[in-house]
PDB file of N, CA, C, O and CB in Angstrom:
ATOM      1  N   MET A   1     157.481 139.934  93.510  1.00  0.00           N
ATOM      2  CA  MET A   1     156.649 139.574  94.638  1.00  0.00           C
ATOM      3  C   MET A   1     155.233 140.156  94.524  1.00  0.00           C
ATOM      4  O   MET A   1     154.260 139.420  94.691  1.00  0.00           O
ATOM      5  CB  MET A   1     157.301 140.041  95.918  1.00  0.00           C
ATOM      6  N   PRO A   2     155.097 141.459  94.243  1.00  0.00           N
ATOM      7  CA  PRO A   2     153.746 142.019  94.158  1.00  0.00           C
ATOM      8  C   PRO A   2     152.924 141.408  93.026  1.00  0.00           C
ATOM      9  O   PRO A   2     151.696 141.396  93.117  1.00  0.00           O
ATOM     10  CB  PRO A   2     153.823 143.517  93.972  1.00  0.00           C
ATOM     11  N   SER A   3     153.552 140.900  91.965  1.00  0.00           N
ATOM     12  CA  SER A   3     152.807 140.309  90.851  1.00  0.00           C
ATOM     13  C   SER A   3     152.217 138.942  91.221  1.00  0.00           C
ATOM     14  O   SER A   3     151.290 138.472  90.562  1.00  0.00           O
ATOM     15  CB  SER A   3     153.718 140.169  89.627  1.00  0.00           C
ATOM     16  N   GLN A   4     152.735 138.319  92.246  1.00  0.00           N
ATOM     17  CA  GLN A   4     152.216 137.013  92.663  1.00  0.00           C
ATOM     18  C   GLN A   4     150.921 137.142  93.461  1.00  0.00           C
ATOM     19  O   GLN A   4     150.112 136.214  93.487  1.00  0.00           O
ATOM     20  CB  GLN A   4     153.261 136.274  93.493  1.00  0.00           C
ATOM     21  N   LYS A   5     150.723 138.272  94.103  1.00  0.00           N
ATOM     22  CA  LYS A   5     149.563 138.427  94.978  1.00  0.00           C
ATOM     23  C   LYS A   5     148.237 138.279  94.218  1.00  0.00           C
ATOM     24  O   LYS A   5     147.371 137.538  94.684  1.00  0.00           O
ATOM     25  CB  LYS A   5     149.614 139.786  95.667  1.00  0.00           C
ATOM     26  N   PRO A   6     148.036 138.941  93.081  1.00  0.00           N
ATOM     27  CA  PRO A   6     146.764 138.736  92.366  1.00  0.00           C
ATOM     28  C   PRO A   6     146.563 137.279  91.924  1.00  0.00           C
ATOM     29  O   PRO A   6     145.445 136.764  91.963  1.00  0.00           O
ATOM     30  CB  PRO A   6     146.706 139.651  91.142  1.00  0.00           C
ATOM     31  N   ARG A   7     147.630 136.632  91.512  1.00  0.00           N
ATOM     32  CA  ARG A   7     147.533 135.229  91.108  1.00  0.00           C
ATOM     33  C   ARG A   7     147.146 134.351  92.297  1.00  0.00           C
ATOM     34  O   ARG A   7     146.319 133.449  92.166  1.00  0.00           O
ATOM     35  CB  ARG A   7     148.866 134.749  90.504  1.00  0.00           C
ATOM     36  N   GLN A   8     147.745 134.618  93.450  1.00  0.00           N
ATOM     37  CA  GLN A   8     147.417 133.848  94.649  1.00  0.00           C
ATOM     38  C   GLN A   8     145.974 134.097  95.077  1.00  0.00           C
ATOM     39  O   GLN A   8     145.268 133.170  95.473  1.00  0.00           O
ATOM     40  CB  GLN A   8     148.377 134.203  95.794  1.00  0.00           C
ATOM     41  N   LEU A   9     145.541 135.359  94.995  1.00  0.00           N
ATOM     42  CA  LEU A   9     144.157 135.674  95.357  1.00  0.00           C
ATOM     43  C   LEU A   9     143.177 134.992  94.403  1.00  0.00           C
ATOM     44  O   LEU A   9     142.127 134.506  94.824  1.00  0.00           O
ATOM     45  CB  LEU A   9     143.932 137.197  95.349  1.00  0.00           C
ATOM     46  N   SER A  10     143.521 134.960  93.131  1.00  0.00           N
ATOM     47  CA  SER A  10     142.676 134.282  92.152  1.00  0.00           C
ATOM     48  C   SER A  10     142.605 132.786  92.450  1.00  0.00           C
ATOM     49  O   SER A  10     141.542 132.173  92.355  1.00  0.00           O
ATOM     50  CB  SER A  10     143.205 134.518  90.726  1.00  0.00           C
ATOM     51  N   HIS A  11     143.743 132.210  92.810  1.00  0.00           N
ATOM     52  CA  HIS A  11     143.781 130.791  93.159  1.00  0.00           C
ATOM     53  C   HIS A  11     142.943 130.522  94.408  1.00  0.00           C
ATOM     54  O   HIS A  11     142.202 129.540  94.460  1.00  0.00           O
ATOM     55  CB  HIS A  11     145.233 130.328  93.380  1.00  0.00           C
ATOM     56  N   LEU A  12     143.059 131.384  95.404  1.00  0.00           N
ATOM     57  CA  LEU A  12     142.263 131.223  96.626  1.00  0.00           C
ATOM     58  C   LEU A  12     140.775 131.366  96.331  1.00  0.00           C
ATOM     59  O   LEU A  12     139.954 130.651  96.907  1.00  0.00           O
ATOM     60  CB  LEU A  12     142.688 132.252  97.686  1.00  0.00           C
ATOM     61  N   GLN A  13     140.428 132.279  95.441  1.00  0.00           N
ATOM     62  CA  GLN A  13     139.023 132.459  95.078  1.00  0.00           C
ATOM     63  C   GLN A  13     138.481 131.197  94.399  1.00  0.00           C
ATOM     64  O   GLN A  13     137.356 130.778  94.671  1.00  0.00           O
ATOM     65  CB  GLN A  13     138.857 133.683  94.150  1.00  0.00           C
ATOM     66  N   ALA A  14     139.273 130.602  93.527  1.00  0.00           N
ATOM     67  CA  ALA A  14     138.855 129.361  92.865  1.00  0.00           C
ATOM     68  C   ALA A  14     138.702 128.228  93.880  1.00  0.00           C
ATOM     69  O   ALA A  14     137.759 127.441  93.800  1.00  0.00           O
ATOM     70  CB  ALA A  14     139.872 128.964  91.774  1.00  0.00           C
ATOM     71  N   GLN A  15     139.621 128.149  94.822  1.00  0.00           N
ATOM     72  CA  GLN A  15     139.525 127.112  95.853  1.00  0.00           C
ATOM     73  C   GLN A  15     138.297 127.326  96.731  1.00  0.00           C
ATOM     74  O   GLN A  15     137.630 126.365  97.112  1.00  0.00           O
ATOM     75  CB  GLN A  15     140.793 127.096  96.719  1.00  0.00           C
ATOM     76  N   LEU A  16     137.996 128.585  97.053  1.00  0.00           N
ATOM     77  CA  LEU A  16     136.819 128.889  97.862  1.00  0.00           C
ATOM     78  C   LEU A  16     135.543 128.517  97.113  1.00  0.00           C
ATOM     79  O   LEU A  16     134.600 127.996  97.710  1.00  0.00           O
ATOM     80  CB  LEU A  16     136.797 130.377  98.245  1.00  0.00           C
ATOM     81  N   ALA A  17     135.511 128.780  95.819  1.00  0.00           N
ATOM     82  CA  ALA A  17     134.344 128.397  95.023  1.00  0.00           C
ATOM     83  C   ALA A  17     134.176 126.880  95.018  1.00  0.00           C
ATOM     84  O   ALA A  17     133.057 126.381  95.136  1.00  0.00           O
ATOM     85  CB  ALA A  17     134.475 128.926  93.579  1.00  0.00           C
ATOM     86  N   GLN A  18     135.270 126.149  94.882  1.00  0.00           N
ATOM     87  CA  GLN A  18     135.208 124.686  94.907  1.00  0.00           C
ATOM     88  C   GLN A  18     134.754 124.187  96.272  1.00  0.00           C
ATOM     89  O   GLN A  18     133.957 123.253  96.365  1.00  0.00           O
ATOM     90  CB  GLN A  18     136.575 124.082  94.551  1.00  0.00           C
ATOM     91  N   LEU A  19     135.261 124.810  97.328  1.00  0.00           N
ATOM     92  CA  LEU A  19     134.860 124.435  98.681  1.00  0.00           C
ATOM     93  C   LEU A  19     133.371 124.686  98.893  1.00  0.00           C
ATOM     94  O   LEU A  19     132.682 123.864  99.498  1.00  0.00           O
ATOM     95  CB  LEU A  19     135.682 125.210  99.718  1.00  0.00           C
ATOM     96  N   THR A  20     132.878 125.808  98.403  1.00  0.00           N
ATOM     97  CA  THR A  20     131.454 126.127  98.534  1.00  0.00           C
ATOM     98  C   THR A  20     130.601 125.090  97.805  1.00  0.00           C
ATOM     99  O   THR A  20     129.577 124.647  98.324  1.00  0.00           O
ATOM    100  CB  THR A  20     131.163 127.538  97.985  1.00  0.00           C
ATOM    101  N   ALA A  21     131.025 124.708  96.605  1.00  0.00           N
ATOM    102  CA  ALA A  21     130.291 123.684  95.852  1.00  0.00           C
ATOM    103  C   ALA A  21     130.320 122.345  96.582  1.00  0.00           C
ATOM    104  O   ALA A  21     129.306 121.651  96.647  1.00  0.00           O
ATOM    105  CB  ALA A  21     130.881 123.527  94.439  1.00  0.00           C
ATOM    106  N   ASN A  22     131.465 121.985  97.124  1.00  0.00           N
ATOM    107  CA  ASN A  22     131.580 120.722  97.867  1.00  0.00           C
ATOM    108  C   ASN A  22     130.717 120.736  99.123  1.00  0.00           C
ATOM    109  O   ASN A  22     130.125 119.719  99.482  1.00  0.00           O
ATOM    110  CB  ASN A  22     133.041 120.455  98.244  1.00  0.00           C
ATOM    111  N   MET A  23     130.646 121.885  99.790  1.00  0.00           N
ATOM    112  CA  MET A  23     129.811 121.990 100.992  1.00  0.00           C
ATOM    113  C   MET A  23     128.332 121.861 100.636  1.00  0.00           C
ATOM    114  O   MET A  23     127.565 121.256 101.386  1.00  0.00           O
ATOM    115  CB  MET A  23     130.068 123.328 101.715  1.00  0.00           C
ATOM    116  N   ALA A  24     127.930 122.422  99.502  1.00  0.00           N
ATOM    117  CA  ALA A  24     126.539 122.274  99.058  1.00  0.00           C
ATOM    118  C   ALA A  24     126.227 120.805  98.765  1.00  0.00           C
ATOM    119  O   ALA A  24     125.158 120.311  99.127  1.00  0.00           O
ATOM    120  CB  ALA A  24     126.273 123.140  97.801  1.00  0.00           C
ATOM    121  N   ASP A  25     127.159 120.110  98.111  1.00  0.00           N
ATOM    122  CA  ASP A  25     126.977 118.676  97.854  1.00  0.00           C
ATOM    123  C   ASP A  25     126.891 117.893  99.158  1.00  0.00           C
ATOM    124  O   ASP A  25     126.060 116.996  99.297  1.00  0.00           O
ATOM    125  CB  ASP A  25     128.127 118.134  96.992  1.00  0.00           C
ATOM    126  N   LEU A  26     127.750 118.235 100.110  1.00  0.00           N
ATOM    127  CA  LEU A  26     127.748 117.553 101.402  1.00  0.00           C
ATOM    128  C   LEU A  26     126.420 117.767 102.123  1.00  0.00           C
ATOM    129  O   LEU A  26     125.871 116.836 102.713  1.00  0.00           O
ATOM    130  CB  LEU A  26     128.912 118.051 102.273  1.00  0.00           C
ATOM    131  N   GLU A  27     125.905 118.995 102.073  1.00  0.00           N
ATOM    132  CA  GLU A  27     124.624 119.274 102.723  1.00  0.00           C
ATOM    133  C   GLU A  27     123.512 118.429 102.109  1.00  0.00           C
ATOM    134  O   GLU A  27     122.675 117.875 102.823  1.00  0.00           O
ATOM    135  CB  GLU A  27     124.278 120.770 102.612  1.00  0.00           C
ATOM    136  N   SER A  28     123.509 118.336 100.785  1.00  0.00           N
ATOM    137  CA  SER A  28     122.505 117.525 100.096  1.00  0.00           C
ATOM    138  C   SER A  28     122.618 116.056 100.501  1.00  0.00           C
ATOM    139  O   SER A  28     121.612 115.400 100.771  1.00  0.00           O
ATOM    140  CB  SER A  28     122.654 117.668  98.573  1.00  0.00           C
ATOM    141  N   LEU A  29     123.837 115.550 100.540  1.00  0.00           N
ATOM    142  CA  LEU A  29     124.046 114.152 100.923  1.00  0.00           C
ATOM    143  C   LEU A  29     123.666 113.900 102.377  1.00  0.00           C
ATOM    144  O   LEU A  29     123.143 112.836 102.707  1.00  0.00           O
ATOM    145  CB  LEU A  29     125.499 113.756 100.694  1.00  0.00           C
ATOM    146  N   MET A  30     123.926 114.870 103.245  1.00  0.00           N
ATOM    147  CA  MET A  30     123.564 114.709 104.655  1.00  0.00           C
ATOM    148  C   MET A  30     122.049 114.683 104.828  1.00  0.00           C
ATOM    149  O   MET A  30     121.528 113.917 105.638  1.00  0.00           O
ATOM    150  CB  MET A  30     124.172 115.841 105.500  1.00  0.00           C
ATOM    151  N   ARG A  31     121.345 115.516 104.068  1.00  0.00           N
ATOM    152  CA  ARG A  31     119.877 115.492 104.131  1.00  0.00           C
ATOM    153  C   ARG A  31     119.345 114.135 103.664  1.00  0.00           C
ATOM    154  O   ARG A  31     118.434 113.574 104.273  1.00  0.00           O
ATOM    155  CB  ARG A  31     119.275 116.629 103.266  1.00  0.00           C
ATOM    156  N   MET A  32     119.918 113.620 102.585  1.00  0.00           N
ATOM    157  CA  MET A  32     119.504 112.316 102.075  1.00  0.00           C
ATOM    158  C   MET A  32     119.808 111.224 103.097  1.00  0.00           C
ATOM    159  O   MET A  32     118.987 110.333 103.314  1.00  0.00           O
ATOM    160  CB  MET A  32     120.204 112.010 100.738  1.00  0.00           C
ATOM    161  N   THR A  33     120.971 111.286 103.718  1.00  0.00           N
ATOM    162  CA  THR A  33     121.355 110.287 104.716  1.00  0.00           C
ATOM    163  C   THR A  33     120.422 110.337 105.922  1.00  0.00           C
ATOM    164  O   THR A  33     120.057 109.299 106.474  1.00  0.00           O
ATOM    165  CB  THR A  33     122.807 110.506 105.163  1.00  0.00           C
ATOM    166  N   ALA A  34     120.039 111.547 106.329  1.00  0.00           N
ATOM    167  CA  ALA A  34     119.116 111.671 107.458  1.00  0.00           C
ATOM    168  C   ALA A  34     117.771 111.027 107.127  1.00  0.00           C
ATOM    169  O   ALA A  34     117.182 110.344 107.964  1.00  0.00           O
ATOM    170  CB  ALA A  34     118.919 113.155 107.835  1.00  0.00           C
ATOM    171  N   GLY A  35     117.291 111.245 105.909  1.00  0.00           N
ATOM    172  CA  GLY A  35     116.043 110.604 105.494  1.00  0.00           C
ATOM    173  C   GLY A  35     116.170 109.094 105.460  1.00  0.00           C
ATOM    174  O   GLY A  35     115.257 108.382 105.880  1.00  0.00           O
ATOM    175  N   GLN A  36     117.290 108.604 104.966  1.00  0.00           N
ATOM    176  CA  GLN A  36     117.505 107.160 104.913  1.00  0.00           C
ATOM    177  C   GLN A  36     117.611 106.566 106.310  1.00  0.00           C
ATOM    178  O   GLN A  36     117.178 105.437 106.538  1.00  0.00           O
ATOM    179  CB  GLN A  36     118.762 106.839 104.112  1.00  0.00           C
ATOM    180  N   ALA A  37     118.183 107.317 107.245  1.00  0.00           N
ATOM    181  CA  ALA A  37     118.276 106.826 108.625  1.00  0.00           C
ATOM    182  C   ALA A  37     116.881 106.662 109.221  1.00  0.00           C
ATOM    183  O   ALA A  37     116.619 105.695 109.936  1.00  0.00           O
ATOM    184  CB  ALA A  37     119.123 107.790 109.495  1.00  0.00           C
ATOM    185  N   GLN A  38     115.985 107.605 108.929  1.00  0.00           N
ATOM    186  CA  GLN A  38     114.606 107.477 109.411  1.00  0.00           C
ATOM    187  C   GLN A  38     113.929 106.252 108.782  1.00  0.00           C
ATOM    188  O   GLN A  38     113.207 105.517 109.455  1.00  0.00           O
ATOM    189  CB  GLN A  38     113.797 108.761 109.090  1.00  0.00           C
ATOM    190  N   ASP A  39     114.173 106.048 107.493  1.00  0.00           N
ATOM    191  CA  ASP A  39     113.596 104.879 106.820  1.00  0.00           C
ATOM    192  C   ASP A  39     114.142 103.578 107.407  1.00  0.00           C
ATOM    193  O   ASP A  39     113.398 102.613 107.583  1.00  0.00           O
ATOM    194  CB  ASP A  39     113.883 104.934 105.310  1.00  0.00           C
ATOM    195  N   MET A  40     115.434 103.552 107.708  1.00  0.00           N
ATOM    196  CA  MET A  40     116.038 102.363 108.315  1.00  0.00           C
ATOM    197  C   MET A  40     115.433 102.096 109.691  1.00  0.00           C
ATOM    198  O   MET A  40     115.257 100.944 110.087  1.00  0.00           O
ATOM    199  CB  MET A  40     117.567 102.530 108.429  1.00  0.00           C
ATOM    200  N   ARG A  41     115.118 103.164 110.412  1.00  0.00           N
ATOM    201  CA  ARG A  41     114.480 103.000 111.712  1.00  0.00           C
ATOM    202  C   ARG A  41     113.119 102.318 111.545  1.00  0.00           C
ATOM    203  O   ARG A  41     112.762 101.421 112.310  1.00  0.00           O
ATOM    204  CB  ARG A  41     114.321 104.368 112.418  1.00  0.00           C
ATOM    205  N   GLY A  42     112.368 102.759 110.534  1.00  0.00           N
ATOM    206  CA  GLY A  42     111.082 102.125 110.261  1.00  0.00           C
ATOM    207  C   GLY A  42     111.235 100.664 109.872  1.00  0.00           C
ATOM    208  O   GLY A  42     110.473  99.812 110.330  1.00  0.00           O
ATOM    209  N   LEU A  43     112.219 100.372 109.029  1.00  0.00           N
ATOM    210  CA  LEU A  43     112.459  98.981 108.638  1.00  0.00           C
ATOM    211  C   LEU A  43     112.856  98.133 109.838  1.00  0.00           C
ATOM    212  O   LEU A  43     112.481  96.965 109.931  1.00  0.00           O
ATOM    213  CB  LEU A  43     113.545  98.908 107.564  1.00  0.00           C
ATOM    214  N   GLY A  44     113.615  98.720 110.753  1.00  0.00           N
ATOM    215  CA  GLY A  44     113.987  97.997 111.969  1.00  0.00           C
ATOM    216  C   GLY A  44     112.764  97.628 112.787  1.00  0.00           C
ATOM    217  O   GLY A  44     112.687  96.535 113.348  1.00  0.00           O
ATOM    218  N   GLY A  45     111.808  98.545 112.851  1.00  0.00           N
ATOM    219  CA  GLY A  45     110.560  98.255 113.562  1.00  0.00           C
ATOM    220  C   GLY A  45     109.797  97.110 112.918  1.00  0.00           C
ATOM    221  O   GLY A  45     109.292  96.223 113.607  1.00  0.00           O
ATOM    222  N   TYR A  46     109.715  97.134 111.582  1.00  0.00           N
ATOM    223  CA  TYR A  46     109.038  96.043 110.878  1.00  0.00           C
ATOM    224  C   TYR A  46     109.750  94.714 111.105  1.00  0.00           C
ATOM    225  O   TYR A  46     109.103  93.695 111.347  1.00  0.00           O
ATOM    226  CB  TYR A  46     108.959  96.345 109.379  1.00  0.00           C
ATOM    227  N   ALA A  47     111.067  94.722 111.027  1.00  0.00           N
ATOM    228  CA  ALA A  47     111.829  93.489 111.223  1.00  0.00           C
ATOM    229  C   ALA A  47     111.626  92.964 112.643  1.00  0.00           C
ATOM    230  O   ALA A  47     111.463  91.761 112.844  1.00  0.00           O
ATOM    231  CB  ALA A  47     113.332  93.727 110.945  1.00  0.00           C
ATOM    232  N   GLY A  48     111.637  93.859 113.618  1.00  0.00           N
ATOM    233  CA  GLY A  48     111.401  93.445 114.998  1.00  0.00           C
ATOM    234  C   GLY A  48     110.020  92.839 115.172  1.00  0.00           C
ATOM    235  O   GLY A  48     109.856  91.840 115.873  1.00  0.00           O
ATOM    236  N   ALA A  49     109.024  93.445 114.532  1.00  0.00           N
ATOM    237  CA  ALA A  49     107.666  92.912 114.616  1.00  0.00           C
ATOM    238  C   ALA A  49     107.583  91.525 113.987  1.00  0.00           C
ATOM    239  O   ALA A  49     106.903  90.641 114.506  1.00  0.00           O
ATOM    240  CB  ALA A  49     106.676  93.862 113.933  1.00  0.00           C
ATOM    241  N   MET A  50     108.275  91.341 112.869  1.00  0.00           N
ATOM    242  CA  MET A  50     108.271  90.027 112.221  1.00  0.00           C
ATOM    243  C   MET A  50     108.943  88.972 113.107  1.00  0.00           C
ATOM    244  O   MET A  50     108.464  87.843 113.210  1.00  0.00           O
ATOM    245  CB  MET A  50     108.982  90.103 110.856  1.00  0.00           C
ATOM    246  N   PHE A  51     110.047  89.350 113.738  1.00  0.00           N
ATOM    247  CA  PHE A  51     110.717  88.407 114.637  1.00  0.00           C
ATOM    248  C   PHE A  51     109.824  88.055 115.825  1.00  0.00           C
ATOM    249  O   PHE A  51     109.762  86.896 116.235  1.00  0.00           O
ATOM    250  CB  PHE A  51     112.049  88.993 115.132  1.00  0.00           C
ATOM    251  N   MET A  52     109.136  89.051 116.376  1.00  0.00           N
ATOM    252  CA  MET A  52     108.259  88.770 117.515  1.00  0.00           C
ATOM    253  C   MET A  52     107.093  87.884 117.092  1.00  0.00           C
ATOM    254  O   MET A  52     106.696  86.981 117.828  1.00  0.00           O
ATOM    255  CB  MET A  52     107.735  90.080 118.129  1.00  0.00           C
ATOM    256  N   ALA A  53     106.539  88.145 115.896  1.00  0.00           N
ATOM    257  CA  ALA A  53     105.436  87.314 115.410  1.00  0.00           C
ATOM    258  C   ALA A  53     105.911  85.884 115.160  1.00  0.00           C
ATOM    259  O   ALA A  53     105.222  84.928 115.515  1.00  0.00           O
ATOM    260  CB  ALA A  53     104.836  87.910 114.122  1.00  0.00           C
ATOM    261  N   ALA A  54     107.080  85.739 114.551  1.00  0.00           N
ATOM    262  CA  ALA A  54     107.617  84.398 114.302  1.00  0.00           C
ATOM    263  C   ALA A  54     107.886  83.677 115.613  1.00  0.00           C
ATOM    264  O   ALA A  54     107.632  82.478 115.729  1.00  0.00           O
ATOM    265  CB  ALA A  54     108.906  84.477 113.467  1.00  0.00           C
ATOM    266  N   SER A  55     108.392  84.393 116.584  1.00  0.00           N
ATOM    267  CA  SER A  55     108.662  83.786 117.883  1.00  0.00           C
ATOM    268  C   SER A  55     107.369  83.312 118.534  1.00  0.00           C
ATOM    269  O   SER A  55     107.322  82.239 119.136  1.00  0.00           O
ATOM    270  CB  SER A  55     109.386  84.779 118.801  1.00  0.00           C
ATOM    271  N   LYS A  56     106.322  84.122 118.408  1.00  0.00           N
ATOM    272  CA  LYS A  56     105.043  83.738 118.998  1.00  0.00           C
ATOM    273  C   LYS A  56     104.483  82.495 118.306  1.00  0.00           C
ATOM    274  O   LYS A  56     104.009  81.573 118.971  1.00  0.00           O
ATOM    275  CB  LYS A  56     104.037  84.900 118.906  1.00  0.00           C
ATOM    276  N   VAL A  57     104.537  82.470 116.977  1.00  0.00           N
ATOM    277  CA  VAL A  57     104.023  81.319 116.229  1.00  0.00           C
ATOM    278  C   VAL A  57     104.824  80.069 116.557  1.00  0.00           C
ATOM    279  O   VAL A  57     104.246  79.016 116.824  1.00  0.00           O
ATOM    280  CB  VAL A  57     104.063  81.593 114.716  1.00  0.00           C
ATOM    281  N   LEU A  58     106.144  80.172 116.540  1.00  0.00           N
ATOM    282  CA  LEU A  58     106.976  79.006 116.840  1.00  0.00           C
ATOM    283  C   LEU A  58     106.802  78.569 118.283  1.00  0.00           C
ATOM    284  O   LEU A  58     106.856  77.375 118.578  1.00  0.00           O
ATOM    285  CB  LEU A  58     108.447  79.310 116.559  1.00  0.00           C
ATOM    286  N   GLY A  59     106.597  79.510 119.176  1.00  0.00           N
ATOM    287  CA  GLY A  59     106.367  79.162 120.573  1.00  0.00           C
ATOM    288  C   GLY A  59     105.071  78.405 120.753  1.00  0.00           C
ATOM    289  O   GLY A  59     105.009  77.466 121.547  1.00  0.00           O
ATOM    290  N   GLU A  60     104.020  78.799 120.021  1.00  0.00           N
ATOM    291  CA  GLU A  60     102.741  78.100 120.109  1.00  0.00           C
ATOM    292  C   GLU A  60     102.855  76.692 119.539  1.00  0.00           C
ATOM    293  O   GLU A  60     102.261  75.761 120.082  1.00  0.00           O
ATOM    294  CB  GLU A  60     101.648  78.883 119.370  1.00  0.00           C
ATOM    295  N   GLU A  61     103.608  76.519 118.453  1.00  0.00           N
ATOM    296  CA  GLU A  61     103.795  75.182 117.881  1.00  0.00           C
ATOM    297  C   GLU A  61     104.533  74.274 118.849  1.00  0.00           C
ATOM    298  O   GLU A  61     104.223  73.086 118.946  1.00  0.00           O
ATOM    299  CB  GLU A  61     104.560  75.265 116.555  1.00  0.00           C
ATOM    300  N   THR A  62     105.498  74.816 119.561  1.00  0.00           N
ATOM    301  CA  THR A  62     106.259  74.019 120.518  1.00  0.00           C
ATOM    302  C   THR A  62     105.357  73.563 121.656  1.00  0.00           C
ATOM    303  O   THR A  62     105.452  72.419 122.101  1.00  0.00           O
ATOM    304  CB  THR A  62     107.454  74.821 121.068  1.00  0.00           C
ATOM    305  N   VAL A  63     104.481  74.448 122.130  1.00  0.00           N
ATOM    306  CA  VAL A  63     103.582  74.092 123.225  1.00  0.00           C
ATOM    307  C   VAL A  63     102.585  73.036 122.764  1.00  0.00           C
ATOM    308  O   VAL A  63     102.317  72.085 123.499  1.00  0.00           O
ATOM    309  CB  VAL A  63     102.842  75.339 123.750  1.00  0.00           C
ATOM    310  N   LYS A  64     102.030  73.183 121.562  1.00  0.00           N
ATOM    311  CA  LYS A  64     101.055  72.219 121.048  1.00  0.00           C
ATOM    312  C   LYS A  64     101.701  70.878 120.720  1.00  0.00           C
ATOM    313  O   LYS A  64     101.088  69.826 120.902  1.00  0.00           O
ATOM    314  CB  LYS A  64     100.368  72.775 119.809  1.00  0.00           C
ATOM    315  N   GLY A  65     102.943  70.917 120.235  1.00  0.00           N
ATOM    316  CA  GLY A  65     103.613  69.710 119.763  1.00  0.00           C
ATOM    317  C   GLY A  65     104.126  68.811 120.871  1.00  0.00           C
ATOM    318  O   GLY A  65     104.555  67.693 120.588  1.00  0.00           O
ATOM    319  N   GLY A  66     104.104  69.237 122.081  1.00  0.00           N
ATOM    320  CA  GLY A  66     104.645  68.424 123.160  1.00  0.00           C
ATOM    321  C   GLY A  66     106.127  68.649 123.295  1.00  0.00           C
ATOM    322  O   GLY A  66     106.606  69.776 123.164  1.00  0.00           O
ATOM    323  N   ASP A  67     106.869  67.569 123.561  1.00  0.00           N
ATOM    324  CA  ASP A  67     108.297  67.757 123.778  1.00  0.00           C
ATOM    325  C   ASP A  67     109.090  67.200 122.616  1.00  0.00           C
ATOM    326  O   ASP A  67     108.973  66.026 122.266  1.00  0.00           O
ATOM    327  CB  ASP A  67     108.738  67.097 125.079  1.00  0.00           C
ATOM    328  N   GLY A  68     109.891  68.055 122.030  1.00  0.00           N
ATOM    329  CA  GLY A  68     110.938  67.658 121.100  1.00  0.00           C
ATOM    330  C   GLY A  68     110.484  67.097 119.778  1.00  0.00           C
ATOM    331  O   GLY A  68     109.531  67.587 119.172  1.00  0.00           O
ATOM    332  N   GLU A  69     111.185  66.048 119.326  1.00  0.00           N
ATOM    333  CA  GLU A  69     111.079  65.504 117.973  1.00  0.00           C
ATOM    334  C   GLU A  69     109.739  64.810 117.744  1.00  0.00           C
ATOM    335  O   GLU A  69     109.191  64.887 116.645  1.00  0.00           O
ATOM    336  CB  GLU A  69     112.217  64.528 117.710  1.00  0.00           C
ATOM    337  N   ALA A  70     109.210  64.143 118.744  1.00  0.00           N
ATOM    338  CA  ALA A  70     107.957  63.406 118.569  1.00  0.00           C
ATOM    339  C   ALA A  70     106.829  64.360 118.198  1.00  0.00           C
ATOM    340  O   ALA A  70     106.006  64.042 117.339  1.00  0.00           O
ATOM    341  CB  ALA A  70     107.600  62.627 119.850  1.00  0.00           C
ATOM    342  N   GLY A  71     106.782  65.500 118.822  1.00  0.00           N
ATOM    343  CA  GLY A  71     105.748  66.485 118.520  1.00  0.00           C
ATOM    344  C   GLY A  71     105.896  67.037 117.122  1.00  0.00           C
ATOM    345  O   GLY A  71     104.901  67.298 116.445  1.00  0.00           O
ATOM    346  N   THR A  72     107.106  67.215 116.689  1.00  0.00           N
ATOM    347  CA  THR A  72     107.349  67.749 115.352  1.00  0.00           C
ATOM    348  C   THR A  72     106.917  66.738 114.297  1.00  0.00           C
ATOM    349  O   THR A  72     106.298  67.114 113.301  1.00  0.00           O
ATOM    350  CB  THR A  72     108.836  68.113 115.172  1.00  0.00           C
ATOM    351  N   ALA A  73     107.234  65.464 114.497  1.00  0.00           N
ATOM    352  CA  ALA A  73     106.850  64.430 113.540  1.00  0.00           C
ATOM    353  C   ALA A  73     105.332  64.304 113.489  1.00  0.00           C
ATOM    354  O   ALA A  73     104.762  64.139 112.410  1.00  0.00           O
ATOM    355  CB  ALA A  73     107.491  63.076 113.910  1.00  0.00           C
ATOM    356  N   GLY A  74     104.683  64.378 114.624  1.00  0.00           N
ATOM    357  CA  GLY A  74     103.230  64.295 114.664  1.00  0.00           C
ATOM    358  C   GLY A  74     102.575  65.446 113.930  1.00  0.00           C
ATOM    359  O   GLY A  74     101.587  65.249 113.222  1.00  0.00           O
ATOM    360  N   SER A  75     103.103  66.623 114.086  1.00  0.00           N
ATOM    361  CA  SER A  75     102.509  67.768 113.405  1.00  0.00           C
ATOM    362  C   SER A  75     102.766  67.702 111.908  1.00  0.00           C
ATOM    363  O   SER A  75     101.963  68.210 111.125  1.00  0.00           O
ATOM    364  CB  SER A  75     103.058  69.074 113.976  1.00  0.00           C
ATOM    365  N   ARG A  76     103.875  67.084 111.491  1.00  0.00           N
ATOM    366  CA  ARG A  76     104.146  66.928 110.055  1.00  0.00           C
ATOM    367  C   ARG A  76     103.137  65.962 109.431  1.00  0.00           C
ATOM    368  O   ARG A  76     102.684  66.180 108.307  1.00  0.00           O
ATOM    369  CB  ARG A  76     105.597  66.418 109.822  1.00  0.00           C
ATOM    370  N   GLU A  77     102.788  64.905 110.150  1.00  0.00           N
ATOM    371  CA  GLU A  77     101.836  63.946 109.599  1.00  0.00           C
ATOM    372  C   GLU A  77     100.451  64.556 109.532  1.00  0.00           C
ATOM    373  O   GLU A  77      99.670  64.201 108.649  1.00  0.00           O
ATOM    374  CB  GLU A  77     101.811  62.665 110.435  1.00  0.00           C
ATOM    375  N   GLN A  78     100.124  65.463 110.438  1.00  0.00           N
ATOM    376  CA  GLN A  78      98.834  66.135 110.389  1.00  0.00           C
ATOM    377  C   GLN A  78      98.757  67.061 109.186  1.00  0.00           C
ATOM    378  O   GLN A  78      97.675  67.277 108.638  1.00  0.00           O
ATOM    379  CB  GLN A  78      98.588  66.920 111.678  1.00  0.00           C
ATOM    380  N   ASP A  79      99.900  67.615 108.765  1.00  0.00           N
ATOM    381  CA  ASP A  79      99.930  68.533 107.636  1.00  0.00           C
ATOM    382  C   ASP A  79      99.670  67.823 106.311  1.00  0.00           C
ATOM    383  O   ASP A  79      99.267  68.470 105.345  1.00  0.00           O
ATOM    384  CB  ASP A  79     101.264  69.246 107.585  1.00  0.00           C
ATOM    385  N   LYS A  80      99.891  66.504 106.238  1.00  0.00           N
ATOM    386  CA  LYS A  80      99.769  65.754 104.968  1.00  0.00           C
ATOM    387  C   LYS A  80      98.348  65.602 104.514  1.00  0.00           C
ATOM    388  O   LYS A  80      98.094  65.000 103.471  1.00  0.00           O
ATOM    389  CB  LYS A  80     100.382  64.391 105.102  1.00  0.00           C
TER     390      LYS A  80
END
């Protein structure tokens, strides 16, 4: 029984070293993920701005084109 204790302590020390290394890796990955989350937030803002701009442009075309299909056909012929 007493001879097992040093072996068990050595095993626990190795596991603790592995856990410490894994925690360092996790910290690094969490920092990277936090940075990527900020970047995604910025991309979301750009995407929202593009959608709002597209909505404004399409809304103006609808107002200029009149109602429905006739306005669309007329604007296509003007583009030629």
